C-alpha positions as CSV (number, residue, x, y, z in Angstrom):
1,L,-0.1,0.0,0.1
2,P,1.2,3.4,-0.5
3,D,2.4,5.5,2.3
4,G,-0.2,7.4,4.4
5,V,-2.9,5.0,3.6
6,N,-5.3,4.1,6.3
7,I,-7.4,0.9,6.3
8,S,-10.3,0.6,8.8
9,K,-10.8,-2.5,10.6
10,E,-14.1,-3.3,9.0
11,A,-12.3,-3.1,5.6
12,R,-9.5,-5.2,6.7
13,S,-12.0,-7.8,8.0
14,A,-13.9,-7.7,4.5
15,I,-10.6,-8.2,2.6
16,S,-9.7,-11.0,4.8
17,R,-13.2,-12.8,4.3
18,A,-12.8,-12.1,0.5
19,A,-9.6,-13.6,0.4
20,S,-10.8,-16.7,2.3
21,V,-13.7,-17.1,-0.1
22,F,-11.4,-16.8,-3.1
23,V,-9.0,-19.3,-1.7
24,L,-11.8,-21.8,-0.9
25,Y,-13.4,-21.3,-4.4
26,A,-10.0,-21.9,-6.1
27,T,-9.3,-24.9,-4.0
28,S,-12.6,-26.5,-5.0
29,C,-12.2,-25.8,-8.6
30,A,-8.6,-27.3,-8.5
31,N,-10.1,-30.4,-6.7
32,N,-12.4,-30.9,-9.4
33,F,-9.6,-31.2,-11.7
34,A,-7.9,-33.5,-9.4
35,M,-10.9,-35.7,-9.1
36,K,-11.2,-35.5,-13.0
37,G,-7.5,-37.0,-13.1
38,K,-8.6,-39.6,-10.4
39,R,-6.3,-38.2,-7.9
40,K,-6.6,-37.1,-4.4
41,T,-3.8,-34.7,-4.2
42,L,-3.8,-31.3,-5.9
43,N,-1.0,-30.2,-7.8
44,A,0.2,-27.0,-9.4
45,G,-1.5,-27.8,-12.6
46,D,-4.8,-28.2,-11.1
47,V,-4.5,-24.7,-9.6
48,L,-3.6,-23.3,-12.9
49,S,-6.4,-24.7,-14.6
50,A,-8.7,-23.9,-11.9
51,M,-7.4,-20.1,-12.4
52,E,-8.5,-20.5,-16.2
53,E,-11.8,-21.9,-15.5
54,M,-12.6,-19.1,-12.9
55,E,-11.7,-16.5,-15.6
56,F,-8.5,-15.4,-13.9
57,Q,-6.3,-16.1,-16.8
58,R,-4.3,-12.8,-15.9
59,F,-3.0,-14.6,-12.9
60,V,-1.9,-17.7,-14.8
61,A,1.3,-16.1,-16.2
62,P,2.5,-14.8,-12.9
63,L,1.6,-18.0,-11.0
64,K,3.7,-20.1,-13.5
65,E,6.8,-17.6,-12.9
66,S,6.3,-17.9,-9.3
67,L,6.2,-21.7,-9.4
68,E,9.3,-21.9,-11.6
69,V,11.3,-19.7,-9.1
70,Y,9.9,-21.8,-6.3
71,R,11.1,-25.0,-8.0
72,R,14.6,-23.4,-8.9
73,E,14.9,-22.4,-5.3
74,Q,14.0,-26.0,-4.1
75,K,16.3,-27.6,-6.5
76,G,19.1,-25.5,-5.2
77,K,18.4,-26.3,-1.6
78,K,18.1,-29.9,-2.4
79,E,21.5,-29.7,-4.2
80,A,23.1,-27.7,-1.3
81,R,21.8,-30.5,1.1
82,K,23.6,-33.0,-1.2
83,D,27.0,-31.2,-1.3
84,K,26.8,-30.7,2.4
85,D,26.0,-34.4,3.1
86,K,28.8,-35.5,0.6
87,K,31.2,-33.1,2.3
88,A,30.1,-34.3,5.8
89,D,30.8,-38.0,4.5
90,S,34.2,-37.0,3.2
91,E,35.1,-35.5,6.3
92,E,34.1,-38.6,8.2
93,Q,36.0,-40.8,6.0
94,D,39.1,-38.5,6.5
95,K,38.7,-38.6,10.2
96,S,38.3,-42.3,10.1
97,R,41.5,-42.6,8.1
98,E,43.2,-40.4,10.4
99,E,42.1,-42.5,13.4
100,E,43.3,-45.7,11.6
101,N,46.7,-44.3,10.9
102,D,47.0,-43.0,14.4
103,D,46.1,-46.6,15.6
104,D,48.7,-48.0,13.2
105,D,51.4,-45.7,14.5
106,E,50.6,-46.7,18.2
107,R,50.7,-50.4,17.3
108,M,54.2,-49.7,15.4
109,E,55.6,-48.0,18.5
110,E,54.2,-50.7,20.8
111,E,56.0,-53.2,18.7
112,E,59.1,-51.4,18.7
113,Q,59.1,-51.2,22.3
114,N,58.4,-54.8,22.6
115,E,61.4,-55.5,20.3
116,E,63.8,-53.3,22.1
117,E,62.6,-55.1,25.4
118,E,63.4,-58.6,24.0
119,V,66.6,-57.5,22.8
120,D,67.6,-56.1,26.2
121,N,66.5,-59.4,28.0
């Protein structure tokens, strides 16, 4: 809203109710498309089809753009998680190798000490 615009509580309430009714109507229309497809779950295509059926074609293009942005963000997050998991696995393997090397070094030192003690005896 522009600066300096005041909205009464009644107007806020009316807008809120109108938005709720719109969402319910859009959901109902989208559900009809899902049922035609013999599905119980609504998907993005159902919502876009519902917008067209409700004669809100002007919202279809912005919704598609928003959907693409959302999908790219989700894909980026998923790839970041995979990279993080790979890095964590790699670090665990490195740590495991270091521990094995430390164990090997300790065994070798013990063997050397045992050999020295045998030579002294």
